[in-house]
NUKOL-744952 format. One record per residue (C-alpha): x negated, y, z negated. Coordinates in steps of 0.05 Angstrom, whole numbers, padded with zeros to 5 digits, always signed. Layout:
BEGIN
XYZ
...
//
This chain:
BEGIN
-01767+01782-03325
-01807+01834-03297
-01842+01809-03226
-01916+01814-03235
-01950+01855-03192
-01977+01828-03124
-02059+01823-03131
-02097+01845-03070
-02166+01849-03050
-02183+01899-02996
-02250+01873-02961
-02284+01937-02932
-02276+02001-02969
-02305+02052-02934
-02278+02078-02862
-02217+02060-02847
-02215+02021-02911
-02205+02077-02945
-02142+02097-02920
-02107+02022-02934
-02143+02044-03002
-02103+02097-03020
-02050+02069-02993
-02061+02006-03038
-02068+02056-03099
-02000+02096-03087
-01964+02024-03091
-02004+02004-03153
-01967+02067-03181
-01907+02039-03160
-01912+01969-03193
-01915+01941-03132
-01992+01913-03124
-02057+01908-03168
-02125+01916-03134
-02152+01866-03173
-02212+01859-03139
-02248+01878-03069
-02309+01863-03024
-02355+01906-02988
-02428+01879-02954
-02446+01940-02980
-02450+01927-03061
-02495+01916-03106
-02490+01867-03172
-02463+01909-03220
-02431+01960-03181
-02370+01988-03193
-02339+02045-03149
-02261+02033-03141
-02270+02038-03229
-02281+01977-03273
-02220+01942-03273
-02239+01926-03194
-02289+01872-03195
-02324+01874-03139
-02361+01830-03093
-02412+01838-03034
-02371+01783-02990
-02294+01756-02987
-02335+01682-02977
-02355+01695-03056
-02286+01723-03067
-02256+01649-03047
-02315+01617-03085
-02302+01658-03159
-02229+01627-03159
-02205+01686-03158
-02137+01698-03162
-02109+01726-03095
-02049+01741-03058
-02062+01791-03003
-02126+01804-02967
-02119+01864-02934
-02185+01864-02884
-02216+01929-02846
-02283+01908-02827
-02309+01904-02752
-02271+01874-02698
-02313+01815-02697
-02308+01793-02767
-02233+01787-02766
-02233+01714-02749
-02283+01684-02797
-02252+01738-02851
-02191+01720-02830
-02194+01641-02836
-02223+01643-02903
-02155+01693-02923
-02116+01634-02902
-02165+01570-02932
-02148+01621-02998
-02075+01603-02990
-02066+01687-02990
-02026+01718-02938
-02061+01775-02900
-02060+01848-02872
-02105+01842-02809
-02133+01898-02788
-02129+01901-02699
-02137+01877-02661
-02127+01811-02692
-02188+01782-02664
-02241+01788-02610
-02222+01734-02563
-02151+01686-02544
-02179+01629-02565
-02194+01658-02639
-02128+01692-02635
-02086+01613-02629
-02134+01580-02672
-02120+01631-02731
-02053+01636-02719
-02052+01559-02710
-02090+01561-02779
-02028+01602-02811
-01984+01557-02789
-02017+01496-02814
-02027+01536-02886
-01949+01565-02893
-01988+01639-02906
-01962+01706-02861
-02013+01746-02839
-01992+01816-02821
-02032+01850-02767
-02044+01925-02780
-02006+01959-02712
-01971+02011-02749
-01931+02043-02704
-01892+01987-02704
-01858+01997-02770
-01825+02060-02738
-01759+02067-02740
-01755+02094-02681
-01756+02020-02654
-01692+02006-02675
-01672+02078-02640
-01706+02056-02575
-01665+01981-02584
-01595+02018-02592
-01600+02059-02535
-01624+02010-02494
-01563+01967-02505
-01520+02028-02506
-01532+02049-02428
-01546+02114-02447
-01606+02110-02407
-01588+02048-02363
-01625+01993-02364
-01681+01988-02379
-01738+01998-02317
-01811+02001-02336
-01855+02021-02391
-01910+02077-02398
-01962+02089-02442
-02008+02147-02434
-02059+02163-02490
-02113+02220-02467
-02157+02231-02537
-02228+02262-02540
-02282+02228-02575
-02352+02262-02592
-02427+02225-02584
-02416+02215-02672
-02367+02179-02654
-02391+02122-02615
-02461+02133-02662
-02417+02119-02728
-02429+02034-02724
-02471+01999-02687
-02411+01950-02652
-02383+02025-02630
-02384+02021-02555
-02400+01960-02552
-02376+01899-02521
-02417+01840-02544
-02465+01850-02609
-02527+01806-02618
-02489+01752-02584
-02420+01761-02622
-02365+01781-02588
-02342+01860-02607
-02301+01870-02544
-02296+01940-02572
-02258+02005-02517
-02211+02055-02505
-02145+01993-02499
-02172+01941-02556
-02192+01994-02610
-02166+02073-02606
-02110+02068-02571
-02095+01993-02579
-02023+02023-02617
-02008+02051-02542
-02011+01973-02503
-01987+01940-02562
-01924+01990-02569
-01905+01993-02491
-01905+01915-02495
-01865+01906-02565
-01824+01952-02529
-01811+01918-02469
-01799+01859-02495
-01866+01826-02490
-01895+01789-02558
-01924+01728-02547
-01976+01702-02496
-01932+01672-02453
-01899+01736-02435
-01931+01763-02387
-01935+01733-02310
-01982+01786-02276
-02037+01831-02314
-02082+01870-02281
-02145+01922-02311
-02184+01981-02281
-02249+01997-02326
-02287+02056-02339
-02335+02086-02367
-02360+02165-02370
-02404+02150-02446
-02462+02125-02447
-02432+02059-02483
-02414+01992-02462
-02354+01993-02476
-02295+02026-02438
-02266+02099-02447
-02228+02102-02380
-02182+02055-02366
-02119+02029-02338
-02068+01962-02357
-02017+01939-02308
-01976+01894-02338
-01922+01845-02308
-01874+01815-02367
-01831+01753-02349
-01773+01789-02359
-01795+01839-02303
-01809+01894-02327
-01868+01928-02318
-01917+01961-02363
-01980+02011-02348
-02024+02039-02392
-02067+02102-02375
-02108+02117-02429
-02176+02148-02436
-02231+02180-02499
-02245+02226-02436
-02201+02283-02447
-02205+02357-02435
-02166+02364-02498
-02142+02313-02556
-02065+02294-02546
-02024+02250-02581
-02011+02187-02552
-01933+02162-02527
-01897+02116-02500
-01854+02130-02440
-01793+02081-02427
-01760+02088-02357
-01687+02081-02356
-01646+02062-02287
-01605+02135-02315
-01653+02174-02351
-01724+02159-02389
-01736+02166-02474
-01802+02189-02487
-01838+02163-02553
-01888+02202-02600
-01903+02140-02638
-01961+02166-02681
-01903+02232-02718
-01845+02183-02697
-01812+02223-02649
-01760+02200-02597
-01733+02241-02545
-01685+02219-02490
-01667+02250-02432
-01590+02223-02396
-01570+02211-02337
-01533+02287-02353
-01604+02322-02366
-01587+02338-02431
-01651+02334-02470
-01638+02298-02544
-01702+02294-02606
-01700+02250-02659
-01754+02240-02716
-01755+02178-02764
-01782+02142-02814
-01827+02083-02823
-01839+02029-02864
-01913+02009-02884
-01938+01948-02871
-01965+01927-02932
-01895+01938-02965
-01869+01894-02913
-01910+01846-02927
-01902+01842-03002
-01817+01845-02978
-01828+01788-02942
-01870+01751-02987
-01801+01761-03034
-01755+01751-02990
-01763+01689-02935
-01708+01728-02893
-01750+01793-02879
-01794+01784-02823
-01853+01804-02811
-01856+01878-02766
-01929+01868-02735
-01943+01785-02742
-01989+01758-02712
-01949+01723-02670
-01914+01770-02649
-01989+01803-02622
-01994+01753-02564
-01982+01786-02506
-02033+01847-02533
-02081+01790-02540
-02076+01772-02459
-02098+01839-02447
-02153+01836-02499
-02171+01770-02457
-02174+01804-02399
-02206+01863-02416
-02258+01820-02452
-02265+01770-02396
-02270+01820-02342
-02333+01851-02304
-02372+01899-02351
-02332+01974-02337
-02357+02021-02276
-02409+02073-02303
-02366+02142-02268
-02404+02173-02235
-02444+02241-02266
-02421+02289-02206
-02360+02280-02233
-02359+02293-02304
-02369+02358-02339
-02406+02349-02408
-02392+02399-02464
-02433+02423-02521
-02494+02382-02550
-02520+02333-02605
-02469+02301-02640
-02410+02348-02630
-02409+02335-02546
-02363+02299-02513
-02355+02284-02439
-02292+02299-02403
-02260+02266-02322
-02229+02324-02299
-02165+02308-02272
-02151+02254-02323
-02091+02281-02346
-02057+02283-02288
-02082+02225-02266
-02046+02193-02323
-01998+02232-02307
-01985+02196-02232
-02010+02135-02253
-01950+02116-02309
-01900+02145-02265
-01923+02107-02192
-01940+02057-02229
-02017+02063-02210
-02082+02052-02222
-02133+02100-02201
-02166+02063-02151
-02104+02065-02111
-02087+02142-02139
-02150+02157-02095
-02191+02178-02159
-02259+02195-02126
-02302+02149-02169
-02244+02093-02168
-02270+02038-02132
-02215+02044-02060
-02158+02027-02041
-02143+01963-01996
-02161+01999-01928
-02169+01981-01859
-02215+02018-01803
-02201+02092-01813
-02195+02129-01746
-02246+02166-01714
-02249+02230-01673
-02306+02233-01634
-02347+02198-01689
-02307+02239-01744
-02259+02208-01799
-02186+02247-01779
-02149+02194-01823
-02148+02138-01874
-02113+02073-01864
-02086+02044-01926
-02056+01989-01923
-02019+01997-01984
-02018+01922-02025
-02035+01951-02092
-01965+01996-02092
-01907+01978-02142
-01847+01936-02115
-01806+02003-02122
-01846+02041-02089
-01834+01999-02023
-01904+01977-02008
-01928+01987-01931
-01984+02015-01891
-01993+02081-01890
-02051+02137-01861
-02081+02179-01925
-02122+02218-01924
-02109+02258-01854
-02145+02317-01834
-02171+02367-01793
-02242+02362-01754
-02264+02417-01808
-02244+02366-01864
-02182+02402-01896
-02128+02344-01925
-02062+02354-01899
-02019+02290-01935
-02008+02263-02010
-01985+02200-02032
-01956+02186-02090
-01951+02254-02122
-01906+02269-02182
-01841+02292-02148
-01839+02226-02102
-01873+02176-02120
-01870+02129-02058
-01891+02182-02007
-01933+02152-01985
-01983+02204-01927
-01956+02189-01851
-01915+02124-01830
-01858+02097-01817
-01805+02079-01878
-01731+02072-01863
-01689+02077-01931
-01639+02032-01910
-01647+01963-01868
-01583+01921-01872
-01588+01949-01946
-01658+01933-01964
-01697+01997-01984
-01754+02005-01950
-01776+02083-01974
-01777+02074-02034
-01743+02109-02098
-01676+02100-02118
-01628+02079-02063
-01563+02133-02042
-01504+02082-02036
-01432+02114-02002
-01401+02078-02071
-01438+02107-02113
-01437+02172-02082
-01517+02182-02103
-01574+02154-02117
-01583+02097-02165
-01643+02042-02178
-01623+01977-02148
-01672+01918-02140
-01668+01927-02065
-01741+01946-02052
-01774+01910-01982
-01847+01926-01962
-01883+01920-01900
-01949+01876-01887
-01998+01880-01830
-01993+01812-01800
-02061+01828-01765
-02094+01889-01722
-02139+01904-01664
-02182+01963-01668
-02218+02014-01642
-02247+02077-01669
-02199+02121-01629
-02132+02071-01643
-02094+02014-01677
-02039+01958-01643
-02010+01935-01707
-01968+01888-01711
-01927+01886-01774
-01873+01844-01813
-01809+01878-01859
-01797+01825-01912
-01744+01831-01962
-01736+01830-02029
-01712+01759-02024
-01796+01740-01985
-01760+01736-01916
-01773+01777-01854
-01712+01820-01847
-01756+01871-01780
-01806+01851-01745
-01854+01912-01715
-01908+01941-01667
-01936+02003-01677
-01994+02045-01639
-02029+02094-01666
-02078+02128-01633
-02126+02194-01647
-02161+02232-01601
-02192+02306-01586
-02153+02368-01573
-02163+02434-01537
-02204+02484-01582
-02223+02453-01641
-02165+02407-01661
-02141+02325-01642
-02075+02288-01632
-02043+02232-01674
-02003+02191-01626
-01961+02148-01673
-01913+02093-01637
-01877+02029-01655
-01818+01985-01638
-01773+01952-01693
-01749+01888-01668
-01698+01831-01705
-01744+01781-01728
-01676+01740-01718
-01617+01732-01665
-01567+01784-01707
-01572+01853-01691
-01608+01899-01757
-01568+01963-01787
-01628+02019-01789
-01588+02071-01841
-01597+02130-01884
-01582+02166-01943
-01550+02222-01893
-01514+02149-01860
-01488+02127-01924
-01456+02196-01941
-01501+02242-01973
-01495+02304-01915
-01566+02330-01884
-01601+02264-01919
-01615+02235-01856
-01686+02213-01856
-01727+02158-01845
-01760+02134-01783
-01840+02162-01773
-01856+02214-01837
-01912+02259-01865
-01916+02276-01930
-01965+02342-01936
-02001+02360-01997
-01986+02421-02035
-01983+02482-01993
-01973+02562-01995
-01951+02610-01955
-01911+02558-01905
-01886+02579-01839
-01849+02527-01811
-01813+02543-01729
-01789+02517-01664
-01774+02548-01594
-01708+02572-01622
-01706+02570-01700
-01755+02593-01762
-01742+02566-01829
-01730+02507-01866
-01663+02514-01879
-01652+02532-01791
-01704+02482-01776
-01681+02423-01816
-01625+02384-01773
-01651+02426-01699
-01665+02379-01658
-01717+02414-01601
-01771+02380-01578
-01833+02411-01611
-01833+02443-01697
-01895+02473-01712
-01925+02481-01800
-01968+02522-01812
-01990+02540-01880
-02050+02538-01918
-02070+02480-01956
-02122+02492-02013
-02146+02545-01985
-02150+02532-01921
-02109+02540-01861
-02082+02489-01813
-02033+02484-01774
-01993+02421-01745
-01947+02409-01689
-01909+02363-01678
-01859+02337-01615
-01828+02280-01587
-01777+02263-01530
-01725+02238-01562
-01665+02266-01597
-01668+02256-01667
-01667+02308-01718
-01713+02349-01749
-01724+02328-01813
-01754+02389-01856
-01777+02394-01928
-01819+02450-01962
-01786+02490-02011
-01775+02431-02066
-01831+02383-02031
-01872+02387-01961
-01863+02336-01913
-01837+02340-01831
-01798+02285-01807
-01764+02245-01745
-01689+02225-01771
-01678+02152-01743
-01614+02162-01769
-01579+02220-01789
-01510+02220-01803
-01512+02134-01772
-01539+02088-01771
-01582+02044-01708
-01572+01980-01685
-01625+01951-01657
-01631+01874-01624
-01674+01829-01594
-01655+01859-01533
-01647+01927-01552
-01700+01943-01606
-01700+02013-01621
-01780+02044-01609
-01795+02109-01613
-01852+02160-01597
-01886+02211-01640
-01943+02263-01629
-01987+02312-01672
-02029+02363-01651
-02070+02373-01717
-02109+02435-01717
-02157+02491-01759
-02117+02551-01779
-02051+02582-01771
-02032+02589-01713
-01974+02630-01673
-01919+02618-01634
-01971+02628-01562
-02017+02592-01593
-01975+02539-01607
-01950+02542-01539
-02015+02543-01509
-02036+02481-01540
-01973+02439-01527
-01980+02452-01446
-02056+02431-01461
-02025+02377-01476
-01979+02370-01422
-01912+02378-01468
-01862+02419-01435
-01832+02463-01487
//
């Protein structure tokens, strides 16, 4: 006995509907389905655009009214029609393949889901990437431990869309059209697959799977919706999901999902079903997978209730939480034209946000938002009053409250510059996203990581990811233009305060167009017990004694590092000298930093791998702080334009009253 073909009604035969039509025709050839009817609002009475065997209607409501027998409705119409037409399909008792996003509001989603459950119909949402067999391989990869435990998920989408794309239909680029919710935009439509796939991998499917959610929405094109945006999600399982999406890239790129493990990572290019895996050993393997068609899966589920829908409506609840956050947010912020490049003219004209690709890399790895990374067109990150010298800003004060927990959030100075404006700090760079301008950070405070990133342990003999990150909170501050007196709390992952800190930062004018940064801090146990302050060096990593005062420099060229009796990174690193000079070219402008201190802590110096200078509070053994004898340190840094030699450095030090 032959099984009758599944009767299909295609709603929307133009645009993306043509892809569905092609797929339906292929399934017809195999005898699985029959395209029995179709609906399109532009069809006139008597039209037969799909051939004499396909009855045409001008609406799905007309199909329902006719009594036409339909098993599956395939809905390929604008976002703002999904709910109404989906409800009609459910009322017909038909199963539904619904294009993404499912609906334009979370309330519509919940009503449609409830109606479908009551009617006993199935709704598959057109997130084709969820049909990829690579997703099963990712599950196996995480279960096997090859890249360790899942730590974070990122979605990167860098597309390019021209003026014709946003002029293709009345709803394109709209949030609301004639009072009806549309919610078009890079997050909810063109790169919605990236968001949905990332959430799926992170285990976020239902609406309750998301604990925290924030968006930053911008537009460079002359549209109402967003085209350059970030989404940050925290799942109920504690997995951060970061999405950085734009249709304003310089070149079209394949979108991809980054799966960060504690021992490696994998990159999933979902448009081509390719998975690249890098294990702890650094070996990289690439595999390509097949894909199950969502309509075929829906048909199979109708025949066998043990076959689950790959992209069932109930599994898109977390995505709908993201859509709702986009919908209810303030209107996207327009990026000032001075930060844009406009290429071409007419329908093929497109807008580029310069540097968006690098920003995306940093945002995914940190993870962070455009604001946190200091994008010039984004809103400023949480900040305090900057430090001024003679009325000129020389150091911004970042509070760090928006940072990812794995970066050990803390206040820091950035940007710090010379008096002529040459910037001398970096924050959240790709090589170490937990490096934050100028500040104080320690990797081991009684076992809590206040540095960020992985933790070096003596037991493992290497760096490992642990859930041991603390954060430093500014409690109070007294400021004037060149001085800050701060009180801070060092708080562990359990919410308990471990250390109290008193910090004073000064910015004072110096000789010959220089200025000097003074940085003093005292660390006192919050409780009565002593607290050990350690480092990778004190935990067994040779010459890895960083921790305490640290200055992360930006990319430099032609660096010279010297003290009174040593020169070069290898010779200066770990040395004990009253001062250290770092002269280099910073983005085309030369500058010199002269660090000096009176304690006996060694210098921590990096340049070849990344540029940074610090004082080593616990070079090869921990330092103990007690209430009776708290740990105090004082560092001074002379900031000068131009490349200075040893004699000029000694002259400035002498003028500042420093004995060289």
